[in-house]
VOKOL-61880 format. One record per residue (C-alpha): residue in three letters; x negated, y negated, z; residue number from 1. Coordinates in steps of 0.05 Angstrom, whole numbers, plus 5000, padded with zeros to 4 digits. Each point is the difference from the previous one (the first is absolute). Example, Ala and Ser with C-alpha at 12.3 -4.5 7.8 and 13.67 -1.06 7.14 Angstrom:
2
Ala | 4754 | 5090 | 5156 | 1
Ser | 4973 | 4931 | 4987 | 2
end
This chain:
81
Met | 2116 | 9741 | 6701 | 1
Val | 5035 | 4934 | 4984 | 2
Arg | 4995 | 4976 | 4929 | 3
Glu | 4996 | 4926 | 4991 | 4
Gly | 5031 | 4978 | 4935 | 5
Pro | 4998 | 4934 | 4963 | 6
Ser | 5057 | 4974 | 5042 | 7
His | 4956 | 5006 | 5062 | 8
Tyr | 4948 | 4955 | 4968 | 9
Val | 5052 | 4950 | 4976 | 10
Gly | 5025 | 4996 | 5071 | 11
Ala | 4930 | 4991 | 5028 | 12
Leu | 4986 | 4944 | 4951 | 13
Ala | 5067 | 4967 | 5015 | 14
Arg | 4982 | 5002 | 5074 | 15
Ala | 4933 | 4969 | 4983 | 16
Gly | 5038 | 4942 | 4969 | 17
Arg | 4995 | 5013 | 4926 | 18
Ala | 5029 | 5046 | 4948 | 19
Pro | 4955 | 5042 | 4955 | 20
Glu | 5017 | 4956 | 4940 | 21
Glu | 4978 | 4939 | 5039 | 22
Gly | 4930 | 5027 | 5007 | 23
Val | 4996 | 5014 | 4926 | 24
Ser | 5027 | 4932 | 4982 | 25
Arg | 4950 | 4967 | 5048 | 26
Arg | 4944 | 5036 | 4964 | 27
Arg | 5027 | 4979 | 4933 | 28
Arg | 5009 | 4929 | 5024 | 29
Arg | 4930 | 4998 | 5028 | 30
Ser | 4973 | 5028 | 4934 | 31
Gln | 5039 | 4947 | 4961 | 32
Glu | 4974 | 4946 | 5047 | 33
Glu | 4929 | 5025 | 4990 | 34
Asp | 5010 | 5001 | 4924 | 35
Ala | 5028 | 4929 | 5002 | 36
Phe | 4942 | 4978 | 5043 | 37
Arg | 4950 | 5031 | 4952 | 38
Ala | 5034 | 4967 | 4941 | 39
Arg | 4998 | 4932 | 5034 | 40
Met | 4926 | 5010 | 5018 | 41
Glu | 4983 | 5021 | 4929 | 42
Glu | 5036 | 4939 | 4972 | 43
Arg | 4964 | 4954 | 5050 | 44
Leu | 4933 | 5032 | 4983 | 45
Trp | 5014 | 4991 | 4925 | 46
Asn | 5018 | 4927 | 5012 | 47
Leu | 4937 | 4990 | 5041 | 48
Glu | 4958 | 5032 | 4945 | 49
Gln | 5031 | 4952 | 4949 | 50
Gln | 4987 | 4940 | 5044 | 51
Leu | 4928 | 5022 | 5011 | 52
Ala | 4990 | 5008 | 4925 | 53
Glu | 5027 | 4929 | 4991 | 54
Val | 4953 | 4972 | 5053 | 55
Arg | 4941 | 5036 | 4969 | 56
Gly | 5017 | 4972 | 4932 | 57
Arg | 5003 | 4929 | 5029 | 58
Ile | 4934 | 5009 | 5036 | 59
Asn | 4968 | 5025 | 4935 | 60
Thr | 5028 | 4941 | 4963 | 61
Leu | 4972 | 4951 | 5051 | 62
Phe | 4933 | 5035 | 5000 | 63
Phe | 4992 | 4997 | 4924 | 64
Leu | 5027 | 4929 | 4997 | 65
Thr | 4947 | 4979 | 5051 | 66
Met | 4945 | 5038 | 4965 | 67
Gly | 5020 | 4968 | 4934 | 68
Ala | 4998 | 4930 | 5030 | 69
Val | 4932 | 5014 | 5031 | 70
Leu | 4974 | 5027 | 4934 | 71
Ile | 5026 | 4938 | 4963 | 72
Gln | 4966 | 4955 | 5050 | 73
Val | 4934 | 5037 | 4992 | 74
Val | 5005 | 4995 | 4924 | 75
Leu | 5017 | 4926 | 5003 | 76
Lys | 4940 | 4987 | 5046 | 77
Leu | 4954 | 5037 | 4952 | 78
Ile | 5027 | 4961 | 4940 | 79
Glu | 4994 | 4932 | 5035 | 80
Gly | 4934 | 5015 | 5023 | 81
end
């Protein structure tokens, strides 16, 4: 029975074109890239939420300004009339 030690696996990986550490570093790098992507997406989502809140505030302001103007016109018509 032939025992295959760690050196056998290192050789097999070297023949496959990468060292064992390379596979680990690729996983770490991929994990870091995924973390960076998630961070960018969270930041973009937060910015989008802030912009949406600003737009909603502006729409509310326009709505109440318009309703106030209409109410004033109605009151003026009733007073004149």
